[in-house]
C-alpha positions, 0 to 999 in steps of 0.5 A: 580630340577629347576634350578636358573633362571640366572644360565645361563651363560652370559644369554646366550646359548653359552658355557662358555669355548669358547670365546665369538664372537665379538659383537659390542657395542651399538652405545651409549656405551663408548669406554672404554679401559683396561688402562683408569681410571675408573669413575662413568660414566665407571662403569655405562656405563659398567653396562648398555651393554651386557655382550658380550660387556663388555668382548669385551671392556676390551678386555677379555674372558669368560674362563678368561685372559692369564698368560701373559695378567694378567701379563703385566696388573699387572705390569701396575697396580703396575707402576700406585700405585707406582706412587702416591707416595713413603714411603720416601715422606709420611715420609717426609710430616709427619716429616714436620708436627711435626716439625711445632707444634706450641709448637716446634715453641716457642722453635725454636723461642727461641733457634734463640733469644738465638743465637743472644745474643751469647749464641750458648751453649744455643741456641743449648740446647734449640733447641736439646729439640725442635728436640727430642720431633719432634722426639718423637712424629713421632716415637710414630705416625710411630708406630701406623701406622705400627700397622695399617698396621699388621692389615691390613696384618692379613685381606688380602684376595683371590680371585677366578679367571678364568686364561688360559695358552695361547689363546687356553686353557680352564679357570682354576680357581686360587686363587690369592691375592686380589692386583693381580686381573687386569681388564678383570679378570673373578671372581667367587664368593661365599658365604662369598667372599669379592669382590676384585674389581668393578665387572660386573656380567656375570651370577649369582644364587640367589646372594645377596651382604652385601653393609653395608659398602656402604650403613649403610643398614643391609640387603643384597642387590640382584645382578642379570646379568640382561641382556636379550639381550636388552639394560636394561634401567639404574635405572637412571642418578643420581642413586648410582652405588650401587643400580645397580643391575648388578654391584658388588663394592669393598669392599663389601662381598656374603652374599648368592648365586654364581655369575660370574663377569668380573673386571671392575675396580682395585685399584685406579679406583674403586668406592672405591678409589673414596670415598677415593678420596673424603675423605680430604687429610689434617685434619681439626683442631682438638681439640687439635690443636686448644688448642696448638695453644691458649696456644702457641700463649699466651706464645709467647706473653708473651715471646714477651712482657717480653723482652721490659718490662725487658729493661724499668726495667733496667737502662741504666746509670747503665748497658750496653745495651748489658747487659740489652738485655742479661738480657732481654733474661734471662727473656724470657728464665725464663718465657718460658718451655722449656721442654712443646713440650717434655712434652706434647709428654711424656705425649701423648706417655704414655697415647698413650702406656696405650691405646695399653694396653686397645686395643686401637691403636693410629694413631695420638699422639694428638688423645689421647688428643682429646678422652679426650676432646670429647662430641659427639660420632657420630656412626652408628648404625650396629655394633655399636649399634648392632651385625650387624647380625638380631634376630627373634622377631615374629612369627604371625598368620594372626590375629597378633597374636604369633603363633609357628606353624607359626615359625614351617613352616618357618624354615622348609623353611629356614632349607631345602632350605639351604640343596638343595641349597648350595648356599643359605647358609649365608642367614641372616634371614635364619641363624636368623631363624636357631639359635635355631632351632631343626632339621626337624622331620626324616618322612619330606623330601625335594624333590625340591626347588625353590632358591631365586632371587632378582626378586620373592623375595621369596624362595619356597620348597617343603616337602613330608611326610612319609605316604603320597605318592603322596602329595607335601606341598610347602612351601613358604617365602618371602616379604609381597608384594610379597608372599601375591599376590599368596595367595588365602586363609588364615588360622584362628582360624576357618579354612582356608578361602578364601582371601578377598579384606578386609582381603588384606586390614587388613593384609597390615595394619598388616604389616605396623604396624610392620613395622613402629616399625623398624620390617621387616616381611616375609610372609609364606604360604603353599600348599598342591597339587598332588605331581608332576612328573616334576621339580618345577618352580616359576609358581608352586607357587600359590593358597597359604594358607597364614598362617602368618608371622615372624619378625626380627629386627637387634640384639641390642648388649648386652652390649651397653646398660650399655656402653652408660650410661657410656659414658653419665656419662663421658659427651659425647652425642651420635648421630645416623647418618646411612644410614640405614632406619629411622625405623630401626634407631629408633627401634635400639635406643629404644632396646639400651635404647635410646630415640629416638629423632628429625629424620632428613634424607638425603634427608632433609640436601640436602635442608639447607646451612650450616648455616641453618643446623647449626640453625637446629642442635643449635635452638629449633625453626629451628627443630620443635615445642617444641623441643630441639637442635640436637647438644647433649646438650638436657635436654630431653635425646633423641638421634637425629638421621640422617637417610638415608644419604650418605658419603657426608651428614654424613661429614656434619653432623660432621662438623656443630656439629663441627662448633657450638663448640661441640669436635666431635668423629666419630665411623665408619667402612665402606668405607661410613664413610671415609669422616665423619673420616676425618672431625672429631675431633678424627676419630675412627674406629675397626680393622675388618673395611674396609682398608679405614676407617681404614687409616682415623681414627685416633684411632683403637679400637680391638673391636667394644665394646663401653666400650672400646671406654670409656675406651679409653676416660677415659685415654685420659681425664687422660693423658690431665690432667697430661699434663696440670698440667705441663703447669700450673705448670711450667707457673705459677712457670716461672712467679712467677720468672720473676716477682721476677727478674723484681722486684730485677732488680730494687733493686739490681745492678746486674742480680739476675740470669745469662741466663745459670742459668735461663736456668739451672733451668728451665731445671731441673723443667722441667725434674722433671715435666715428672714424671708428666706423670705417676701421678694419676689424680682427679676425677674432671679432668675425669668428663667431657671433658677437652681441653686447655683453656687460660682463666683457665690458665690464672687465675690459673698463676694470683692466684699462680704466685704472690704468688711465686714471694711474697716470692721470694723477701722475700728471696732476702730481707733476703739473702740482709740483713742476708748473706754477699751478699754485697761483690764485685763479691763473694757476687752476686755469692752468691746471684745467688746461694741463689736465685737458690736454693730457686727456686728450693726448691720452685719449689718441693714444688710447684710441689707437692702441686699444681699437684691436689686439696689437699686430703680434695678436693678428690684429690688421693696421688701423684704417687711414681714417682712424690715424688721421683722427688720433693725429687731428685730436692731438693737434686740436689738443694742442691747439685749443688753448690758443685758439679763439675757444679758450675764453670761453672754455676757462682755458690759458697756454701752457707754459713750455715747461709744460710740454716735458711733463706731458711727453714723459706721462704720454710714454709712459702711459703708451708703454703701459696700455700695449704691454696691458693690452697684448697680455689681456688679448694674448688667450684670444690671440692662441685661439683658432680661426676656424672661419678663415677670415684672417686674410679677407680682413688684414 
């Protein structure tokens, strides 16, 4: 049987169990020792050197390293990894990031102001809330990191290396964890192996490597040692390392064939690590960050403005400046939602927990919000719209008509090629051919094979039939441009005829036509000749008769169309960003029910500045005549496609979409996706992704099904809807209190409430609002992407805040005229008690009424938790003046006459609140619900 053309060790005749002789390196070869950092230039330099020179430069042997050398290099490698930072340093950086959250800073500022006004108890209480919120968020995010680490542990792989007991011993194959592979190790590669480091091939047999994690290409790349004793010219100074046939890069995987290689770089010195260093360490400001920043500064501005306004409302002649300052602080306390960080963090944590049940691991807590705010999803096609495997799509005769006979011969080739050359198993096209194939007939036997190699790009099997002694059938299958020149005849309906130039042109036109649709064709040829008494070789592949073609394409994910339709209903536009061929990307769009739009190539992006790229995305005139923008707002429903893009270009596309106002998610699983994952508002990866992709992502999906992502988006919007309820209700209620307190300060001879009473009221109300994390959400909150909107908050507060203040003032008047509140200090305490109780009862009403748009506007019923919290707050308000806390808070029991006063005020306030709410949300209720989510939240 013929052997593979590249099976000789290192391309030489030297036995593999002997140390290679010292071979001087070429004059222009870099003098690289194993302890120097890896780099692109170093890897390219090793690729251009002969194998023996590479072994010499790495101070190793064809038999592998000795155990002592491997141990020494492993210790050095571990020391280098430890120098990159300790777990404590990472924890401190994470803690500092959480502690500088704007919501937390609001509390820190308020705590400091409270301390200056000689209220240490209030300062400690408010500061404790800031610490509690920070610790809760830190705990949740660290939990997500641990879950991601556990996923990495589940995918730990090993590598086969040659090791020697001592310098005089032969090399013995050993399985070691990939972390223990060191520079100079000789590695054996076989189908299914992950490439554990950056390797320089020494020998190979039909080796093909899946590089999709680096390039996005769905077809494997052929690899070979490519050393013939002469310095091979490099592919070019700018050629990517993954295009070098001599190099197998860390993170890729072996599809078929075998190989022996020497380890050039590991860990932080690999090309993988170089890509990781290109990933921005500091994630950009996300939609959540922007929303938090604007809302926080708005709150800070309101608090800062409240202090001088409160001073203006006090009378200097009647109120000492110390009391006036104390009153101003109480106004600031009344205005600030102290539990804001804790409520938002609790809501996000609950959303993260719910997402975990749906198969979504949240590594960064604000990513829960960012999922809901996402309006544009950038995704690669491989593993997202396709199943990451090829499917057989056609079998054609030479005229381009369907022909099952061509498929039969192609399957015989694939079946016996795998049988005779086991290392060829795993070829994606052969797998597609044999997916539903029956075993060959019993009277057909294979006698020889000329296996696939990267130079010929074809494979041949030699068959014999029972009863046809002395005759062999050569069945050749391979790339059209490599098989067609070997054909002398072509099979037609009238028999086999000579293959003329005109016929070759016609066949090439068929190939081009099918390729233009994204289909990949292989040609199938047949030769019947006398049996040979020797092994067959590539030279025997001649005088073939062309039978026809078999076609393949990426197999679409059957769940993708429904999931994409669901994403569209959620208001999320898809942008395809892939390193694969544009025709393949376009075909994938069509196969999954998408309409491909304008296709932009990576080479085009390199010629555009950021401003020009922004114009390309947003301006119809900047793309093509009569076309629409690429930013996901296309009215024609077309999907923008960016093809042949590298990692840097993917990140540029994401950055441009964000600059034009989109909230962008990026779904990726490869090394080449890491920069874009970090550049997006929310980076999304999957459990089967490479480590760098999972580490760069904010959330990790348990599966590749896009419906899981749709569930995550819905949960993110549900989480945000409940979080924004708190902000709306708290700020509205607090503003109403502040307005009423300022007005009362002018009319009353004392402060309406003491600072400690204001703080107690706010805390009781805010604690009750923790229930909103478990509330149901209005369908309108799930229809489209949402984020913090200061204008919407201001409009809401402007409508409902004065309404609360109006009824507070009504309560003031009734208390003043109907209760004995003018009788010295006792009257002042009675007024404080009545105002506090009325405020808490009104806030319980506000919680129930403003949590939704109303049953008549499509709002679901309040959850039992919300109802229970409102009742508990009301009960607390009534019992607090009778409790042991009444004394420290300066409260007294209310007289029976206060009950009807409270009933009248609260009845009027509740009725008015519902009327105004129904009018306010009428426009939203009349809007259609394209997402069809009403039933899911009812």
